[in-house]
C-alpha positions as CSV (number, residue, x, y, z in Angstrom):
1,M,109.8,35.1,132.4
2,V,112.7,35.6,130.0
3,V,111.6,39.1,129.1
4,F,111.4,39.9,132.8
5,I,114.9,38.7,133.4
6,C,116.2,40.7,130.4
7,I,114.5,43.8,131.8
8,L,116.2,43.3,135.2
9,V,119.6,42.9,133.5
10,L,119.0,46.0,131.5
11,L,118.0,48.0,134.5
12,A,121.0,46.8,136.5
13,G,123.3,47.9,133.6
14,C,121.8,51.4,133.2
15,G,123.5,53.1,136.1
16,Q,126.4,55.3,134.9
17,D,128.3,57.8,136.9
18,A,130.6,60.7,135.8
19,S,133.6,58.4,135.5
20,T,131.9,56.3,132.7
21,A,130.9,59.3,130.6
22,G,132.5,59.4,127.2
23,V,133.4,55.7,127.1
24,L,130.6,54.9,124.6
25,T,129.8,57.2,121.6
26,G,126.7,57.7,119.5
27,Q,123.0,58.0,120.3
28,E,122.4,54.2,120.4
29,P,124.5,51.0,120.4
30,P,126.4,50.2,117.2
31,K,125.0,48.2,114.3
32,A,125.7,44.5,114.6
33,D,125.6,41.6,112.2
34,I,126.0,37.8,112.3
35,R,128.4,36.0,109.9
36,V,127.4,32.5,108.7
37,D,129.5,30.7,106.0
38,G,131.3,33.9,105.2
39,Q,128.2,36.0,104.6
40,L,127.0,38.9,106.8
41,H,123.3,39.2,107.9
42,E,121.8,42.1,109.8
43,T,120.4,41.8,113.3
44,K,117.6,43.9,114.8
45,L,118.5,46.1,117.8
46,G,116.3,45.3,120.8
47,S,116.4,46.7,124.3
48,Y,119.5,48.6,125.4
49,C,121.1,51.0,127.8
50,W,123.5,53.5,126.2
51,T,125.0,56.8,127.3
52,A,122.6,57.1,130.3
53,R,119.5,56.2,128.1
54,C,117.6,53.0,128.4
55,V,115.2,51.7,125.8
56,D,112.9,48.7,126.2
57,T,111.5,46.8,123.2
58,I,109.4,43.7,122.7
59,G,111.1,40.3,122.9
60,A,113.1,38.7,120.1
61,D,110.3,36.3,119.1
62,E,107.8,39.1,118.8
63,Q,110.2,41.6,117.1
64,L,111.2,39.0,114.5
65,K,107.7,37.8,113.5
66,G,107.4,37.8,109.7
67,E,111.2,38.2,109.2
68,E,112.8,35.9,106.7
69,P,115.1,33.5,108.6
70,V,118.8,33.2,107.7
71,K,119.1,29.6,106.4
72,V,122.0,27.7,107.9
73,S,123.3,24.2,107.9
74,H,123.1,22.2,111.1
75,G,126.0,22.9,113.5
76,A,127.2,26.0,111.4
77,K,129.3,28.6,113.2
78,V,127.4,31.8,113.9
79,E,129.7,34.7,114.6
80,F,128.7,38.0,116.1
81,V,130.3,40.9,114.1
82,M,130.5,44.6,115.2
83,D,132.6,47.4,113.8
84,Y,133.0,49.4,116.9
85,K,135.7,50.2,119.5
86,P,135.7,49.2,122.2
87,L,134.0,45.9,121.5
88,P,131.7,44.5,124.2
89,N,133.4,42.2,126.6
90,K,130.6,40.1,128.0
91,F,128.2,38.1,125.9
92,N,125.0,35.9,126.3
93,V,122.9,34.1,123.7
94,L,119.4,33.0,124.3
95,Q,117.8,30.6,121.8
96,M,114.0,30.4,121.5
97,K,112.0,27.9,119.6
98,E,108.5,28.4,118.3
99,D,107.2,25.9,120.9
100,G,108.3,28.3,123.7
101,K,111.5,26.4,124.8
102,H,114.4,28.7,125.7
103,T,118.0,27.7,126.0
104,E,121.1,29.7,127.0
105,L,124.0,28.9,124.7
106,H,127.7,28.9,125.2
107,V,129.5,31.8,123.5
108,A,133.2,31.5,122.7
109,D,135.2,33.9,120.6
110,H,132.0,35.9,119.8
111,S,130.4,32.9,118.2
112,F,128.2,29.9,118.9
113,Q,127.1,26.8,117.0
114,A,123.7,26.6,115.2
115,P,121.4,23.7,116.3
116,I,121.7,20.2,114.8
117,E,117.9,19.7,114.8
118,K,116.0,21.2,111.8
119,G,113.6,24.1,112.6
120,V,113.3,27.8,113.1
121,Y,115.1,29.4,116.0
122,Y,114.9,32.9,117.4
123,Y,117.9,34.5,119.1
124,S,118.6,37.3,121.5
125,F,122.4,38.1,121.6
126,G,123.1,40.2,124.7
127,V,126.3,42.2,124.9
128,W,127.7,44.3,127.7
129,W,130.5,46.8,127.9
130,M,131.9,46.0,131.3
131,D,134.4,48.3,133.1
132,S,137.8,46.7,132.9
133,T,138.9,47.9,136.4
134,R,135.8,48.1,138.5
135,E,133.8,44.9,139.2
136,N,130.1,44.9,138.2
137,V,130.2,48.3,136.5
138,V,128.5,48.4,133.2
139,H,129.0,51.2,130.7
140,G,126.3,50.0,128.3
141,D,124.5,47.0,127.0
142,A,122.4,45.9,124.0
143,F,120.3,43.0,122.8
144,Y,120.5,42.1,119.1
145,H,117.8,39.8,117.6
146,F,117.9,37.5,114.6
147,V,116.2,34.3,113.3
148,L,117.8,31.2,111.9
149,E,116.4,28.3,110.0
150,V,118.3,25.0,110.1
151,A,117.5,23.1,106.9
């Protein structure tokens, strides 16, 4: 169900007209990292729509199978970091546990808090480059995946 919702969001964000051309650069969305306790950790690029091209990938939990989790302390601040201008201006974080439970998390200042409960958690960090003057116009979007282990 979550994958289906993500696909719908991606498809809704893929429409671009001539007035949005040139806002985003490059062949695909920029690289993104997470910062935990001052250290940067890479994310994996998932599905995206970028410069009139949409790419659909497998979900975060499948894409991250076998990946070494980033070890974090309970409640640690997890910050999304991207060296790109303009930065996305809309964010969404979906947390998935191995038991299949999914939770949407609150994002403030490009960050969220790691869980309190011990365990392995998979994340899909969705970002959108929304038009600043036209409501509901999306220039591009991307989903970045990573896995955390709360010790």
